[in-house]
C-alpha positions as a Markdown table, in Angstrom:
| # | Residue | x | y | z |
|---|---|---|---|---|
| 1 | Unk | 180.1 | 14.0 | -85.9 |
| 2 | Unk | 182.2 | 14.1 | -89.1 |
| 3 | Unk | 182.5 | 17.3 | -91.1 |
| 4 | Unk | 181.4 | 15.5 | -94.3 |
| 5 | Unk | 178.1 | 14.5 | -92.7 |
| 6 | Unk | 177.4 | 18.1 | -91.7 |
| 7 | Unk | 178.2 | 19.3 | -95.2 |
| 8 | Unk | 176.0 | 16.6 | -96.9 |
| 9 | Unk | 173.1 | 17.5 | -94.5 |
| 10 | Unk | 173.5 | 21.2 | -95.3 |
| 11 | Unk | 173.7 | 20.6 | -99.0 |
| 12 | Unk | 170.6 | 18.4 | -98.9 |
| 13 | Unk | 168.7 | 21.0 | -96.8 |
| 14 | Unk | 169.6 | 23.7 | -99.4 |
| 15 | Unk | 168.6 | 21.5 | -102.3 |
| 16 | Unk | 165.2 | 20.5 | -100.7 |
| 17 | Unk | 164.2 | 23.7 | -98.9 |
| 18 | Unk | 165.9 | 26.4 | -101.1 |
| 19 | Unk | 166.3 | 28.9 | -98.3 |
| 20 | Unk | 166.3 | 32.6 | -99.3 |
| 21 | Unk | 169.5 | 34.7 | -99.0 |
| 22 | Unk | 169.9 | 35.8 | -95.4 |
| 23 | Unk | 168.2 | 32.8 | -93.9 |
| 24 | Unk | 169.7 | 32.0 | -90.5 |
| 25 | Unk | 171.5 | 28.7 | -90.1 |
| 26 | Unk | 171.8 | 27.9 | -86.4 |
| 27 | Unk | 174.2 | 25.3 | -85.0 |
| 28 | Unk | 176.1 | 24.6 | -81.9 |
| 29 | Unk | 179.8 | 25.3 | -81.7 |
| 30 | Unk | 180.9 | 21.9 | -83.0 |
| 31 | Unk | 184.1 | 21.8 | -85.1 |
| 32 | Unk | 182.2 | 20.5 | -88.1 |
| 33 | Unk | 180.2 | 23.7 | -88.2 |
| 34 | Unk | 183.2 | 26.0 | -87.6 |
| 35 | Unk | 185.1 | 24.2 | -90.4 |
| 36 | Unk | 186.2 | 26.2 | -93.4 |
| 37 | Unk | 184.2 | 24.2 | -95.9 |
| 38 | Unk | 181.0 | 24.5 | -93.9 |
| 39 | Unk | 181.4 | 28.3 | -93.5 |
| 40 | Unk | 182.4 | 28.6 | -97.2 |
| 41 | Unk | 179.1 | 26.9 | -98.2 |
| 42 | Unk | 177.1 | 29.3 | -96.0 |
| 43 | Unk | 178.8 | 32.3 | -97.6 |
| 44 | Unk | 178.2 | 30.9 | -101.1 |
| 45 | Unk | 174.5 | 30.4 | -100.4 |
| 46 | Unk | 174.3 | 33.8 | -98.6 |
| 47 | Unk | 173.1 | 32.1 | -95.4 |
| 48 | Unk | 173.7 | 33.8 | -92.1 |
| 49 | Unk | 175.6 | 31.6 | -89.6 |
| 50 | Unk | 174.4 | 31.6 | -86.0 |
| 51 | Unk | 176.1 | 29.6 | -83.3 |
| 52 | Unk | 175.0 | 29.0 | -79.7 |
| 53 | Unk | 176.7 | 31.1 | -77.1 |
| 54 | Unk | 179.6 | 29.5 | -75.2 |
| 55 | Unk | 178.1 | 27.6 | -72.3 |
| 56 | Unk | 174.5 | 28.6 | -73.1 |
| 57 | Unk | 172.5 | 25.4 | -73.0 |
| 58 | Unk | 169.3 | 27.2 | -73.9 |
| 59 | Unk | 170.2 | 28.2 | -77.4 |
| 60 | Unk | 169.5 | 24.8 | -78.8 |
| 61 | Unk | 166.6 | 23.8 | -76.6 |
| 62 | Unk | 164.1 | 23.6 | -79.4 |
| 63 | Unk | 166.2 | 21.3 | -81.5 |
| 64 | Unk | 167.2 | 19.2 | -78.4 |
| 65 | Unk | 163.5 | 18.8 | -77.7 |
| 66 | Unk | 163.0 | 17.7 | -81.4 |
| 67 | Unk | 165.8 | 15.1 | -81.2 |
| 68 | Unk | 164.4 | 13.7 | -77.9 |
| 69 | Unk | 161.0 | 13.3 | -79.6 |
| 70 | Unk | 162.5 | 11.8 | -82.7 |
| 71 | Unk | 164.4 | 9.2 | -80.7 |
| 72 | Unk | 161.6 | 8.3 | -78.3 |
| 73 | Unk | 158.9 | 8.1 | -81.0 |
| 74 | Unk | 160.9 | 6.5 | -83.8 |
| 75 | Unk | 164.5 | 5.5 | -83.3 |
| 76 | Unk | 164.4 | 3.7 | -80.0 |
| 77 | Unk | 161.2 | 1.8 | -80.9 |
| 78 | Unk | 162.7 | -0.5 | -83.5 |
| 79 | Unk | 165.8 | -2.5 | -84.3 |
| 80 | Unk | 167.1 | -1.2 | -87.6 |
| 81 | Unk | 168.5 | -3.5 | -90.2 |
| 82 | Unk | 170.4 | -1.0 | -92.2 |
| 83 | Unk | 171.5 | 2.6 | -92.0 |
| 84 | Unk | 169.5 | 3.3 | -95.1 |
| 85 | Unk | 166.3 | 2.2 | -93.5 |
| 86 | Unk | 166.9 | 4.5 | -90.6 |
| 87 | Unk | 167.6 | 7.4 | -93.0 |
| 88 | Unk | 164.4 | 6.8 | -94.9 |
| 89 | Unk | 162.3 | 6.5 | -91.7 |
| 90 | Unk | 163.8 | 9.7 | -90.3 |
| 91 | Unk | 163.2 | 11.6 | -93.5 |
| 92 | Unk | 159.6 | 10.4 | -93.5 |
| 93 | Unk | 159.1 | 11.3 | -89.8 |
| 94 | Unk | 160.4 | 14.8 | -90.4 |
| 95 | Unk | 158.8 | 15.6 | -93.7 |
| 96 | Unk | 155.6 | 13.5 | -93.4 |
| 97 | Unk | 154.8 | 14.1 | -89.7 |
| 98 | Unk | 156.8 | 16.6 | -87.7 |
| 99 | Unk | 157.1 | 19.5 | -90.2 |
| 100 | Unk | 153.6 | 19.4 | -91.7 |
| 101 | Unk | 151.5 | 18.2 | -88.8 |
| 102 | Unk | 153.0 | 18.4 | -85.3 |
| 103 | Unk | 152.2 | 21.6 | -83.5 |
| 104 | Unk | 155.0 | 23.2 | -81.6 |
| 105 | Unk | 154.6 | 25.4 | -78.5 |
| 106 | Unk | 157.7 | 27.5 | -79.6 |
| 107 | Unk | 155.8 | 28.3 | -82.8 |
| 108 | Unk | 152.6 | 29.4 | -81.2 |
| 109 | Unk | 151.1 | 25.9 | -81.5 |
| 110 | Unk | 151.5 | 25.9 | -85.3 |
| 111 | Unk | 153.3 | 23.2 | -87.3 |
| 112 | Unk | 156.7 | 24.3 | -88.8 |
| 113 | Unk | 155.2 | 24.3 | -92.3 |
| 114 | Unk | 152.3 | 26.5 | -91.2 |
| 115 | Unk | 154.6 | 28.8 | -89.3 |
| 116 | Unk | 156.9 | 29.2 | -92.3 |
| 117 | Unk | 154.1 | 29.8 | -94.7 |
| 118 | Unk | 152.6 | 32.5 | -92.4 |
| 119 | Unk | 156.0 | 34.1 | -92.0 |
| 120 | Unk | 156.8 | 34.2 | -95.7 |
């Protein structure tokens, strides 16, 4: 993954979600997340970086499960004409289905939106 893609995704998430200071930003140990510009943006936004432990495959199990579902339920089911169509479909999947409606066992069988609202 390119560093600029990770930065764009983080900037987009910050703009859309407006995380409060101290919010944890968890990633794996990829060079794009260790990069100076990525860490600088986290400091600027007062976000707490969290990286998976070296050799610990369980740190990212929730997100790995999410990506498996995303690929199986959306990405692999169609032939995509353009990158933009994939981006829009993924955005709609995440924001129109997974976050507001899908219940997750790791969240006590609540949707991410319901879990976040209750935690706030």
